[in-house]
C-alpha positions as CSV (number, residue, x, y, z in Angstrom):
1,X,-65.3,57.9,116.9
2,X,-62.0,59.0,118.4
3,X,-61.8,59.1,122.2
4,X,-59.8,61.5,124.2
5,X,-58.5,59.5,127.2
6,X,-57.2,61.5,130.2
7,X,-56.2,61.0,133.8
8,X,-56.2,63.1,137.0
9,X,-54.0,62.2,139.9
10,X,-53.5,63.4,143.5
11,X,-50.7,62.5,145.9
12,X,-50.6,62.3,149.7
13,X,-54.2,63.5,150.2
14,X,-55.6,63.9,153.6
15,X,-58.5,65.0,155.8
16,X,-59.5,68.1,153.8
17,X,-62.0,67.5,151.0
18,X,-60.3,68.0,147.6
19,X,-61.6,68.1,144.1
20,X,-59.9,65.9,141.6
21,X,-62.0,66.4,138.4
22,X,-64.6,68.8,137.2
23,X,-66.9,67.5,134.5
24,X,-66.9,69.3,131.2
25,X,-69.3,68.3,128.5
26,X,-70.2,64.8,129.8
27,X,-67.0,63.1,130.8
28,X,-67.0,59.4,131.4
29,X,-65.0,58.3,134.4
30,X,-63.8,54.8,133.6
31,X,-61.5,54.1,136.6
32,X,-60.9,55.3,140.1
33,X,-58.1,53.7,142.2
34,X,-57.5,54.8,145.8
35,X,-54.3,53.7,147.5
36,X,-53.3,53.8,151.2
37,X,-49.7,55.0,151.3
38,X,-49.4,54.7,155.1
39,X,-48.8,51.9,157.6
40,X,-52.3,52.2,159.2
41,X,-55.8,51.6,158.0
42,X,-57.5,54.7,156.5
43,X,-61.2,55.5,155.7
44,X,-61.9,57.1,152.3
45,X,-64.8,59.0,150.8
46,X,-65.2,59.5,147.1
47,X,-68.2,61.5,145.9
48,X,-69.7,63.7,143.1
49,X,-70.8,67.2,144.1
50,X,-73.8,68.4,142.1
51,X,-75.6,71.6,143.0
52,X,-74.0,71.7,146.5
53,X,-75.1,68.1,147.3
54,X,-72.7,65.1,147.7
55,X,-73.5,61.9,146.0
56,X,-71.2,59.2,147.4
57,X,-69.4,56.5,145.4
58,X,-68.0,55.2,148.6
59,X,-68.3,56.5,152.2
60,X,-65.8,55.6,154.9
61,X,-64.4,52.7,152.8
62,X,-61.6,51.1,154.7
63,X,-58.3,50.5,152.9
64,X,-55.6,48.4,154.6
65,X,-52.0,49.6,154.9
66,X,-50.4,49.5,151.5
67,X,-53.7,48.4,149.9
68,X,-55.9,49.9,147.3
69,X,-59.6,50.2,146.4
70,X,-60.8,50.1,142.8
71,X,-64.1,51.9,142.6
72,X,-64.9,51.4,138.9
73,X,-64.2,48.1,137.2
74,X,-65.5,45.5,134.7
75,X,-66.4,48.0,132.1
76,X,-68.7,50.2,134.2
77,X,-68.4,54.0,134.2
78,X,-69.8,57.1,135.8
79,X,-70.7,60.1,133.6
80,X,-70.0,63.6,135.0
81,X,-72.3,66.3,133.6
82,X,-70.9,69.7,133.0
83,X,-70.1,71.3,136.4
84,X,-70.2,68.0,138.4
85,X,-67.1,67.7,140.6
86,X,-65.5,64.4,141.6
87,X,-64.1,64.9,145.1
88,X,-62.4,62.8,147.9
89,X,-61.1,62.9,151.4
90,X,-59.9,60.5,154.0
91,X,-59.5,60.4,157.8
92,X,-55.7,60.6,157.9
93,X,-53.4,63.4,156.6
94,X,-50.9,62.5,153.8
95,X,-52.4,59.1,153.5
96,X,-54.2,58.7,150.1
97,X,-53.0,58.6,146.5
98,X,-55.9,58.6,144.0
99,X,-55.8,58.0,140.2
100,X,-58.8,58.7,138.0
101,X,-59.0,57.7,134.3
102,X,-61.7,59.3,132.2
103,X,-62.8,60.0,128.6
104,X,-63.0,63.7,128.0
105,X,-66.2,65.1,126.3
106,X,-68.1,62.0,125.2
107,X,-70.9,64.2,123.9
108,X,-70.8,67.6,122.3
């Protein structure tokens, strides 16, 4: 079975909640890396919004200056159903780069 690998990226994110990926027909998120691009510690939230409820992958996770946080590793994955939204925010403006790797439409 052929796989359709994709990525979604966001640069210099801040305190406003922002969507990074909306699930289509069962997308498998295979990697999420959050990087602090500032010189001070930041706190990061990453979550899935489903039916107006937030389901957190991490909440107020601390990332040191210049450091990063890998949320999915070792072959694990998160499946987004159609309409699920992967979102994020942090406590500091212009502080967060985020990279999401996923497989598009793992089920038709």
